[in-house]
C-alpha positions as CSV (number, residue, x, y, z in Angstrom):
1,M,-25.4,51.7,-0.6
2,A,-29.1,50.0,0.4
3,L,-29.8,46.7,-1.8
4,S,-33.1,46.6,-3.9
5,P,-35.6,44.0,-3.0
6,V,-34.3,41.6,-6.0
7,R,-30.8,42.0,-5.2
8,R,-31.4,41.2,-1.3
9,R,-33.4,38.2,-2.1
10,A,-30.7,37.0,-4.9
11,A,-28.0,37.6,-2.2
12,I,-29.9,35.4,0.4
13,V,-30.3,32.8,-2.1
14,G,-26.8,32.6,-3.4
15,A,-25.4,32.9,0.3
16,A,-27.8,29.8,0.9
17,L,-26.7,27.7,-2.2
18,A,-23.2,28.5,-1.0
19,L,-23.5,27.3,2.8
20,A,-25.4,24.0,1.4
21,A,-22.4,23.2,-1.0
22,L,-20.1,23.6,1.8
23,S,-22.2,21.6,4.2
24,A,-23.8,18.8,2.0
25,H,-22.1,16.2,0.2
26,A,-23.1,13.1,-1.5
27,A,-22.7,9.8,1.0
28,D,-19.5,7.7,0.7
29,L,-20.4,4.6,1.9
30,T,-23.5,3.6,1.1
31,R,-25.8,0.5,0.9
32,S,-25.2,0.2,-2.8
33,N,-21.7,0.8,-3.0
34,F,-20.3,-0.7,-0.1
35,A,-19.4,-4.3,-1.9
36,R,-17.5,-2.4,-4.5
37,Y,-15.6,-0.6,-2.0
38,G,-15.0,-3.7,-0.3
39,A,-13.4,-5.7,-3.6
40,I,-11.0,-3.0,-3.7
41,L,-9.7,-3.6,-0.2
42,V,-9.6,-7.2,-0.6
43,D,-7.3,-6.9,-3.6
44,L,-4.7,-4.6,-1.3
45,V,-4.9,-7.4,1.3
46,Q,-3.8,-10.0,-1.2
47,H,-1.4,-8.0,-3.1
48,G,0.7,-7.5,0.3
49,P,2.6,-4.3,1.7
50,L,5.2,-3.7,-0.9
51,P,3.9,-2.7,-4.3
52,M,6.6,-4.2,-6.2
53,P,7.5,-8.1,-6.1
54,P,11.1,-6.7,-6.9
55,A,11.3,-4.4,-4.3
56,A,9.7,-6.8,-1.7
57,A,13.0,-9.0,-2.7
58,V,15.1,-6.7,-2.2
59,V,14.2,-5.5,1.2
60,G,13.8,-9.3,1.9
61,A,17.5,-9.8,0.9
62,L,18.5,-7.0,3.4
63,G,18.5,-9.4,6.5
64,P,21.1,-10.6,8.6
65,G,24.7,-9.6,7.1
66,A,23.6,-8.3,3.8
67,A,26.1,-5.7,3.5
68,A,28.7,-8.3,3.6
69,R,26.8,-10.6,1.6
70,V,25.1,-8.3,-1.4
71,R,27.4,-7.8,-4.2
72,L,25.7,-5.7,-7.2
73,A,28.5,-3.9,-8.8
74,E,32.1,-3.2,-8.5
75,P,33.2,-0.3,-6.6
76,R,33.0,3.0,-8.6
77,S,32.4,6.5,-7.9
78,G,30.3,8.8,-9.8
79,S,27.3,8.4,-11.6
80,P,27.4,4.6,-12.9
81,P,26.4,3.1,-16.0
82,P,23.0,1.0,-15.7
83,T,23.1,-2.7,-16.0
84,A,20.7,-4.6,-18.0
85,Q,19.3,-7.6,-17.2
86,P,16.7,-9.8,-19.2
87,C,13.2,-10.3,-17.7
88,A,12.3,-14.2,-18.0
89,G,9.2,-13.3,-20.1
90,G,10.9,-10.7,-22.5
91,G,11.6,-7.0,-21.7
92,E,14.6,-5.9,-19.6
93,V,15.2,-4.2,-16.3
94,L,17.9,-1.5,-16.0
95,T,19.6,-1.1,-12.6
96,R,22.0,1.8,-11.5
97,L,23.8,1.3,-8.0
98,F,25.1,4.5,-6.4
99,D,27.6,3.1,-3.9
100,L,28.3,5.8,-1.8
101,D,31.1,4.2,0.1
102,E,32.4,2.2,-2.5
103,D,32.2,-1.1,-1.0
104,G,30.6,-2.8,-3.9
105,G,27.8,-3.8,-1.9
106,L,24.9,-2.4,-0.1
107,S,25.3,-0.6,2.8
108,V,23.7,2.5,4.5
109,G,23.2,5.9,2.1
110,D,23.4,3.5,-1.0
111,R,20.6,3.8,-3.7
112,V,19.6,1.6,-6.4
113,E,17.7,2.9,-9.3
114,T,15.6,0.5,-11.5
115,E,14.1,0.8,-14.8
116,Y,11.5,-1.7,-16.1
117,R,11.1,-1.7,-19.9
118,A,8.3,-4.0,-21.1
119,C,9.4,-6.6,-18.2
120,M,7.2,-9.8,-18.2
121,L,6.7,-10.7,-14.6
122,D,4.4,-13.7,-13.7
123,G,2.6,-13.3,-16.9
124,H,2.2,-9.1,-16.5
125,R,3.8,-6.6,-18.4
126,V,5.5,-4.1,-16.1
127,D,7.1,-0.7,-16.9
128,G,8.3,2.4,-14.8
129,R,10.6,3.5,-12.6
130,D,11.8,3.1,-8.7
131,A,14.6,3.6,-6.5
132,F,15.4,2.7,-3.0
133,T,17.8,4.0,-0.5
134,I,19.1,2.2,2.5
135,V,18.8,5.0,5.4
136,A,19.4,2.7,8.4
137,H,21.1,-0.5,9.4
138,R,21.4,-1.6,13.2
139,A,21.4,-4.4,15.6
140,E,19.0,-4.5,18.6
141,G,19.4,-7.6,20.7
142,R,19.0,-10.6,18.4
143,E,17.3,-8.6,15.6
144,E,18.8,-6.7,12.6
145,I,16.9,-3.8,11.5
146,V,16.9,-2.2,8.1
147,D,14.9,0.9,7.2
148,V,14.4,1.5,3.4
149,H,13.0,4.5,1.7
150,F,11.5,3.8,-1.7
151,V,10.4,6.1,-4.6
152,F,8.0,5.2,-7.2
153,D,7.5,6.8,-10.9
154,H,4.6,5.4,-12.4
155,V,5.8,1.8,-12.2
156,G,3.6,-1.3,-12.2
157,R,1.3,-3.3,-14.5
158,R,-1.7,-2.1,-16.0
159,A,-4.0,-3.7,-13.2
160,M,-2.0,-1.3,-10.8
161,R,0.6,1.7,-10.8
162,W,2.2,3.6,-7.9
163,T,3.7,6.9,-7.8
164,G,5.1,8.2,-4.6
165,Q,7.1,7.4,-1.7
166,V,7.1,4.5,0.9
167,D,9.1,3.9,3.8
168,A,9.9,0.5,5.0
169,T,11.4,-1.1,8.0
170,L,12.5,-4.9,8.1
171,R,13.0,-6.6,11.5
172,A,15.0,-10.1,11.0
173,D,15.1,-12.5,14.2
174,L,18.3,-13.8,13.8
175,L,17.5,-16.7,16.4
176,R,13.8,-17.6,15.3
177,G,14.3,-16.7,11.7
178,T,11.1,-14.4,11.7
179,E,10.8,-11.1,9.4
180,H,8.8,-8.4,10.4
181,Y,7.9,-5.8,8.0
182,T,6.2,-2.4,8.7
183,V,5.4,-0.2,5.7
184,H,4.3,3.4,5.9
185,Y,2.9,4.6,2.7
186,R,3.4,8.7,2.1
187,D,0.4,9.7,0.1
188,L,1.4,7.5,-2.5
189,A,-0.9,7.7,-5.6
190,V,-2.3,4.2,-6.9
191,D,-4.0,3.9,-10.3
192,I,-6.3,0.9,-11.0
193,P,-8.7,0.6,-13.9
194,G,-11.4,2.7,-13.1
195,H,-9.9,4.5,-9.9
196,R,-7.5,6.3,-8.5
197,M,-6.3,6.1,-4.8
198,R,-4.3,8.0,-2.4
199,W,-2.7,5.4,0.3
200,S,-1.2,7.2,3.5
201,H,-1.9,4.1,5.9
202,T,0.5,1.5,7.7
203,V,0.7,-2.1,7.0
204,D,2.4,-4.5,9.6
205,L,3.5,-8.0,8.3
206,V,5.1,-10.8,10.2
207,H,6.5,-13.4,8.0
208,P,7.7,-16.9,10.4
209,P,9.8,-19.2,9.1
210,F,7.1,-21.8,9.4
211,G,3.5,-21.4,9.6
212,A,1.1,-18.6,9.0
213,H,1.5,-14.9,8.1
214,V,0.0,-12.3,9.9
215,M,-1.2,-8.8,8.4
216,S,-2.6,-5.6,9.9
217,M,-3.6,-2.3,8.3
218,G,-4.5,1.3,9.6
219,G,-5.1,4.8,8.7
220,A,-5.9,6.9,6.0
221,L,-6.7,5.9,2.4
222,R,-8.7,7.7,-0.5
223,I,-10.5,5.8,-3.2
224,D,-11.3,8.2,-5.7
225,G,-13.4,11.0,-3.5
226,T,-14.1,8.6,-0.8
227,A,-11.7,9.1,2.5
228,L,-11.7,6.1,4.7
229,D,-10.0,5.2,7.9
230,L,-8.9,1.8,8.2
231,Q,-8.9,-0.2,11.7
232,Q,-7.7,-3.6,11.8
233,L,-10.4,-5.6,14.1
234,E,-8.3,-8.7,14.0
235,P,-5.1,-9.1,12.2
236,F,-5.5,-11.1,8.8
237,V,-3.7,-14.7,8.9
238,L,-2.5,-15.9,5.7
239,D,-1.1,-19.2,4.5
240,H,2.2,-19.3,2.1
241,A,0.0,-19.4,-0.9
242,G,-1.4,-16.2,-0.1
243,T,-4.8,-17.1,1.2
244,V,-6.4,-15.2,4.0
245,A,-7.6,-17.6,6.5
246,S,-9.3,-15.2,8.7
247,G,-9.2,-11.5,10.2
248,R,-11.4,-8.4,10.3
249,L,-11.1,-5.2,8.8
250,A,-13.1,-1.7,9.7
251,A,-13.3,1.3,7.2
252,R,-15.2,4.1,8.3
253,D,-16.1,7.2,5.9
254,R,-16.2,10.9,7.1
255,D,-19.6,10.7,8.2
256,G,-19.2,7.1,10.1
257,A,-20.9,4.8,7.8
258,L,-19.2,1.5,8.5
259,L,-17.6,-1.2,5.9
260,H,-17.0,-4.2,7.6
261,I,-14.7,-6.8,6.0
262,A,-14.3,-10.3,7.3
263,A,-12.4,-13.3,6.2
264,T,-13.1,-16.9,7.3
265,A,-11.4,-19.8,5.7
266,G,-10.7,-17.9,2.4
267,A,-14.2,-16.7,2.0
268,W,-15.0,-13.2,2.4
269,E,-17.9,-11.2,3.6
270,F,-18.7,-7.3,3.6
271,G,-21.1,-5.7,5.9
272,W,-22.3,-1.8,5.8
273,C,-23.8,0.2,8.5
274,G,-24.7,3.5,8.3
275,P,-23.9,6.4,10.6
276,G,-24.8,5.9,14.0
277,D,-25.6,2.0,13.5
278,A,-23.6,-0.8,15.3
279,W,-22.3,-3.9,13.5
280,P,-23.9,-6.0,13.2
281,G,-27.3,-4.3,13.8
282,P,-30.8,-4.9,12.2
283,A,-30.2,-1.8,9.7
284,C,-26.9,-3.0,8.5
285,A,-26.7,-4.8,5.2
286,R,-24.4,-7.9,4.1
287,A,-22.6,-9.1,1.0
288,P,-20.6,-12.2,0.3
289,H,-17.6,-11.8,-2.0
290,R,-15.4,-14.3,-3.9
291,A,-12.0,-12.8,-4.2
292,R,-10.0,-13.1,-7.6
């Protein structure tokens, strides 16, 4: 049946509006907001690759001879009862070791579950649950390698909480003492005040026994509705206090707009270029930043 002229015009207008909604979207990285996104990314760099300090300590403990050295519980079968430990500033941590081979230590297949109850760490209250499983433990030449799978359940402090999965690999150089972390975020949901993020990127961190640490980031990350692709242009170099001495990171949105982040002697500078513009170009913008 033929449409009336009025209905025909309404159908044309409706189709045009639907097409516009599909093809058009608000700009992601703009001249007015790039510094805000840059500050969020700088916070990620300074927090390090692993979400929780306790998790980082556990992975660090799984270095040379860890399976023979770490003893968390007596061998037992079934579901073990939790072990409660007080936090230095108040609150407690409940830890449960699922000892698959019942050897009383950490080995492949074992899982450790942790619950933080108003636990005060470094002046911050931590709540939530996490767990990690030892996936693999092997030697390659002079390196000992441990693969660990983490699961986070709304764990963290008020400034940042995590939910989701993370895979981490630690390579420990038995001769030089260097530790090399590679962390893969598996669509990890991260909440910070005013923002919700999804992490699907990778972080690579090298800890030598002496001197500076080296960190690189790459892959997909979403901040609220803005999807970014991260590319490390120059690795970040950090001292033992966590101060970033140098390094450059590029983040591009889906339209090709660029956020350029540069660190020099502890100072940060953000740059923005619109789609099609190259950094540093006459149409680009700059903004200094002082990290917290």
